[in-house]
N, C-alpha and C positions, 0 to 999 in steps of 0.2 A: 451366861454370866460374864464371861470374858469380854464379850461384845459391849455390854453395858458399861463396864469399867473403862474400856478404851474410849468409848464415847464420852464418858464423864471427864476423863483426863484431857481429851481434845477440847472439850468445852471449857475446862479450867485454864488451859493454855490460851484460848481466845479471850477469856475473862481478864487475863493479865493485860492483853492489848486494850481492852475496854477501859481498864483502870488508868492507863497512861495516855489515852487518846486526848482527853481534855487538857491536862497540864502541858503535854508536849506540843499540841497544836497552838496553845496560847503562847508558850514561851518561844516557839519557832516562828509563827506567822502572825500572832496577835499583837495588839497594841502594848507598847511598853509602859510600865508603871511610872508616873511622873514623880513619885516620892523617893524616899530612901530605900535601900536594899532590903532592910528587915521586913518592912510591910509588904514589899513585892514578893518576898519568899512566903510570907503568910498567905497571900492570895494563891500561890502555887500549891500550898498545902491544902487549902480549902478546895481548890479544883481537884486535887487528887482524892480527897474525901468524897466529893460528888461522884467522881469516877468509880470509886470503890463501891458506893451504894448502887450505881448503875450496873456494875459488874455482878453484884449479888442478885439484882433483879434479872439480869441476863442469864445467869446460871440457873435461877429458879424457873424462868420461862423455858429455857432449853431443856431442863429436866422434865418439865411437864410435857413438852413436845415429844421427848424420848419416850415417856410413858404412853402417850397417845399413839405413837408410831411403833410400838414394841413388836407388833406382828408383821410389820413391813420390813423390806430390806434396809440394811444399814445406810444406804445412800440417802434415804429420806431424812434420817436423823442428821447426817452430816450436812446435807443441803440446807436443812432448817437452821442448823447452828451457824452456818456461813451467812445465810440471809439475816438472821438475827444479829450477828456480829456486825455486818455491814450497816444495818439500821442503827444500832446502838452507837457504834464508833462514828458513823457519819453524823449523827445528831451532836455527839460530843465534840467532834472536830469543828463542826459549824459553830457550835457555841463558844469554843475556845478562840476561834478566829474573829468572831464578831463581838466578843466581850469588850465593853468599854468601861473606862473608869470615870467617875464623876469629876467634873471640872471644879476641883477644890484644891487649895494649896495643901501641901503635906502637913501632917500633925506636928504642931509646935507647942506641945503642952508645957515644955520647960520654960518657955519665954513668958514673962509677966504680961498679962492683958491690960491694956490701957483703960483707965477708969475715967468716966465723965465727971467734970467738976460740978 
């Protein structure tokens, strides 16, 4: 029982890394947002939500692998968790670095739009 709890805690620690992989990689190495700061922060929040969903999937798949490897030594579960972490975090870091913004001017909703005569 103790073995399973420690494996789940290790996986939970790795899941925190999965949550922060996308927003951190985008903020550190990705393209900067061309608009104002409020909208840029909104994109970082959305990236964090995507990372949270990926972390939940990571935790679920890791738990399934732990169930499948329950009769094997602990190293199989730990190795599987590390491989899954590298796959999930790698895909999210790649997505954060390569994310591009649409070439459109910032939102200027407060300015009146010109009307045609």
